[in-house]
C-alpha positions in Angstrom: -98.9 141.5 -1.3 -101.4 144.2 -1.9 -102.5 144.1 1.8 -98.9 144.5 3.0 -98.3 147.3 0.5 -101.4 149.1 1.8 -100.3 148.7 5.4 -96.9 150.2 4.6 -98.4 153.0 2.7 -100.8 153.9 5.5 -97.9 153.7 8.0 -95.8 155.9 5.8 -98.6 158.5 5.5 -99.0 158.5 9.2 -95.3 159.2 9.8 -95.4 162.1 7.3 -98.4 163.6 9.0 -96.8 163.1 12.4 -93.6 164.7 11.1 -95.6 167.6 9.7 -97.4 168.0 13.0 -94.4 168.0 15.3 -92.7 170.6 13.0 -95.5 173.1 13.4 -94.1 176.4 14.4 -95.3 177.4 17.9 -93.6 180.7 18.3 -90.4 182.6 17.5 -87.5 183.7 19.7 -85.3 186.1 17.9 -84.5 184.4 14.6 -85.3 180.9 16.0 -88.5 179.2 15.0 -89.6 177.0 17.9 -91.6 173.9 16.9 -93.3 171.2 18.8 -90.4 168.8 18.2 -88.0 171.5 19.7 -90.2 171.7 22.8 -90.3 167.9 23.1 -86.5 167.7 22.8 -86.0 170.4 25.5 -88.4 168.7 27.9 -86.9 165.3 27.5 -83.4 166.6 27.7 -84.1 168.6 30.9 -85.8 165.6 32.5 -82.7 163.5 31.8 -80.5 166.4 33.0 -82.3 166.6 36.4 -81.9 162.8 36.8 -78.2 162.9 36.0 -77.6 165.9 38.3 -79.0 163.9 41.2 -76.6 161.1 40.3 -73.7 163.6 40.2 -74.7 164.9 43.7 -74.6 161.3 45.1 -71.3 160.6 43.4 -69.7 163.8 44.8 -71.0 163.1 48.3 -69.8 159.5 48.3 -66.3 160.3 46.9 -65.7 163.2 49.3 -66.8 161.2 52.3 -64.7 158.2 51.4 -61.5 160.2 50.6 -61.7 163.0 53.1 -62.7 163.3 56.7 -65.0 166.2 56.1 -68.0 167.5 58.0 -71.2 166.0 56.6 -72.8 169.4 56.4 -69.9 170.7 54.3 -70.2 167.7 52.0 -73.9 168.3 51.5 -73.3 171.9 50.6 -70.5 171.0 48.1 -72.7 168.3 46.6 -75.7 170.7 46.3 -73.7 173.4 44.7 -72.3 170.9 42.2 -75.8 169.8 41.3 -76.9 173.3 40.6 -73.8 174.0 38.5 -74.5 170.9 36.4 -78.2 172.0 36.0 -77.2 175.6 35.0 -74.6 174.6 32.4 -76.7 171.7 31.2 -79.7 173.9 30.5 -77.5 176.3 28.5 -76.1 173.5 26.5 -79.6 172.0 25.8 -81.0 175.4 24.7 -78.0 176.0 22.4 -78.2 172.5 20.9 -81.9 173.1 20.3 -81.0 176.1 18.3 -82.5 178.7 20.7 -81.1 182.2 20.3 -79.9 182.8 23.9 -79.3 186.5 23.3 -82.9 187.0 22.4 -83.9 184.8 25.4 -81.9 186.9 27.8 -83.7 190.0 26.5 -87.0 188.4 27.1 -85.9 187.2 30.6 -84.9 190.8 31.4 -88.2 192.2 30.2 -90.2 189.6 32.2 -88.0 190.1 35.2 -89.0 193.7 35.4 -92.6 192.8 35.1 -92.8 190.0 37.7 -90.0 191.1 39.9 -92.2 192.8 42.4 -94.4 189.7 42.7 -91.5 187.4 43.2 -89.5 189.4 45.7 -89.8 186.8 48.5 -88.9 183.9 46.1 -85.8 185.9 44.9 -84.9 186.8 48.5 -85.1 183.1 49.6 -83.1 182.1 46.5 -80.3 184.5 47.1 -80.3 183.6 50.8 -80.0 179.9 49.9 -76.9 180.6 47.8 -75.4 182.6 50.7 -76.1 179.7 53.1 -74.5 177.1 50.8 -71.4 179.2 50.1 -70.8 180.8 53.6 -72.2 177.9 55.6 -73.5 179.7 58.6 -75.6 176.6 59.0 -75.0 173.1 57.7 -76.8 169.8 57.5 -76.6 168.2 60.9 -76.3 171.5 62.8 -78.5 172.2 65.9 -80.1 175.6 65.4 -82.6 177.9 66.9 -84.5 180.6 64.9 -86.9 182.5 67.0 -89.0 180.0 68.9 -88.0 177.1 66.6 -85.2 174.7 67.6 -84.1 171.5 65.9 -81.6 169.8 63.6 -81.0 170.9 60.0 -81.8 167.9 57.7 -81.8 169.5 54.3 -80.9 172.8 52.7 -82.3 173.7 49.3 -82.4 176.9 47.3 -85.8 178.1 48.6 -86.1 176.7 52.1 -84.3 174.7 54.8 -85.9 171.7 56.6 -85.5 171.5 60.3 -86.7 168.5 62.4 -87.6 169.1 66.0 -87.2 166.7 69.0 -90.9 165.8 68.5 -90.0 164.5 65.0 -91.9 167.4 63.4 -90.3 168.7 60.2 -90.5 172.5 59.8 -89.8 174.1 56.4 -88.2 177.5 57.1 -87.6 180.1 54.3 -83.9 180.7 53.8 -84.3 184.4 54.3 -85.1 183.7 58.0 -81.5 182.4 58.5 -80.0 185.5 56.9 -82.2 188.3 58.3 -82.8 186.9 61.8 -80.6 186.0 64.7 -79.7 182.3 64.5 -78.3 180.3 67.4 -76.1 177.5 66.0 -75.3 175.1 68.8 -72.8 173.1 66.7 -71.3 175.6 64.4 -67.7 175.1 65.6 -68.1 172.1 67.8 -70.7 169.6 69.0 -69.6 170.2 72.6 -72.0 172.6 74.5 -72.3 173.9 78.0 -75.6 173.6 79.9 -76.6 175.4 83.1 -79.1 174.1 85.5 -80.3 176.4 88.3 -80.7 175.0 91.9 -82.2 176.7 94.9 -82.0 175.6 98.6 -83.2 177.0 101.9 -81.1 179.7 103.7 -80.5 177.3 106.6 -78.5 174.9 104.5 -74.7 174.7 104.3 -73.5 175.9 100.8 -70.5 173.6 100.9 -72.6 170.6 101.6 -75.0 171.6 98.8 -72.1 172.0 96.4 -70.8 168.5 97.3 -74.1 166.9 96.8 -74.7 168.5 93.4 -71.2 167.5 92.2 -71.7 164.0 93.4 -75.0 163.8 91.3 -73.2 165.3 88.3 -70.4 162.7 88.5 -72.8 159.8 88.2 -75.0 161.4 85.5 -74.8 159.8 82.1 -73.6 161.9 79.1 -71.6 164.5 81.0 -68.0 165.1 79.9 -65.3 164.7 82.5 -63.3 167.5 80.8 -64.1 170.4 81.2 -65.1 169.2 84.6 -68.6 170.0 86.0 -68.7 172.9 88.4 -71.2 174.4 90.9 -71.4 178.2 91.1 -72.9 180.1 94.0 -75.1 182.4 91.9 -76.9 184.7 94.3 -78.8 185.3 97.6 -82.4 185.0 96.3 -85.6 186.3 97.9 -86.4 182.9 99.4 -83.3 180.7 98.6 -79.6 180.4 98.1 -79.3 180.0 94.4 -76.6 177.9 92.7 -75.9 177.0 89.0 -74.7 173.6 88.0 -72.7 173.9 84.8 -71.7 170.9 82.7 -70.4 170.1 79.2 -71.9 167.5 76.9 -71.9 166.2 73.4 -74.4 163.4 73.7 -77.3 165.6 74.8 -76.6 168.6 72.7 -79.9 167.9 70.8 -81.8 166.9 73.9 -80.8 169.2 76.8 -84.3 168.9 78.3 -83.8 165.1 78.9 -80.4 165.7 80.6 -82.0 168.4 82.8 -84.8 166.1 83.8 -82.4 163.3 84.7 -80.3 165.7 86.8 -83.3 167.1 88.7 -84.7 163.5 89.4 -81.3 162.4 90.9 -80.8 165.7 92.7 -84.2 165.6 94.4 -83.5 162.1 95.6 -80.1 163.1 97.0 -81.5 166.2 98.7 -84.2 164.2 100.3 -81.7 161.6 101.6 -79.5 164.4 103.0 -82.4 166.4 104.5 -81.7 169.4 102.3 -84.8 171.7 102.1 -86.0 173.0 98.8 -87.7 176.3 99.7 -90.9 177.8 98.5 -91.5 181.5 98.1 -92.3 183.3 101.3 -93.8 186.8 101.7 -94.4 189.2 104.6 -97.9 190.6 104.6 -98.7 193.9 106.4 -102.3 194.7 107.1 -103.1 198.3 108.0 -106.4 199.4 109.5 -106.4 203.1 110.5 -103.5 203.6 112.8 -103.2 199.9 113.7 -100.6 197.8 111.8 -100.4 194.1 112.2 -97.5 191.9 111.1 -98.2 188.3 110.0 
């Protein structure tokens, strides 16, 4: 019995010391005394909040997709905004339940903001740009975009940056401010149907009507081209060495891979031109050589 009593007494003393330790005052915010137990409570509660906010995002995404025929990019934007709202209100509730004086905390935040604002200008700029993107939706998840020399599909939009994956399966993390301050080409903002133009040049000796017929025949048998609007061949100009045409088509399948469709078109067109004897010209130049008063024309 004495042994058991000693063990209980040691355990009880340990608990009292542990309680005294976790209630040590670390600092004061306004009239609130922040202890180690307060910090542990806040950290654990915020960790649970982050986990639950992720679940909320998944639930919102699943319910909206199941009930409404909504664009996936719009759904992702709504779900992301919902998660950030849950995080914002959740943090406020956690701090209040921990007894933190939020009025004093706001004053501290304002003072710190003045001090570190200059060092975090880019972060703040990207944060505000991320909110603008989520609310205004100039781009959405799934859109095909081009920013500067970068072109790819938007796979994720967060508060700080947007992830774009290229046709080479390379993920690029682009600061959100780039999408607000730069010119952005969004191939699928209103519709996934896009028009593509492929230039074609033939020799001056060829019949334009025959060239047009051959190009249209190639386009009709090309995979991934929409019948409506119908493909068309435009006589573009009289070039320096060739008659120049433009083959214009509409597609949805190759919106993300226009280079592949262009390659397929040129492979088929080259074969058809060769069968029909259509000449594809090369640049020609007239050279004049002057020596004294003598001029020769080559």
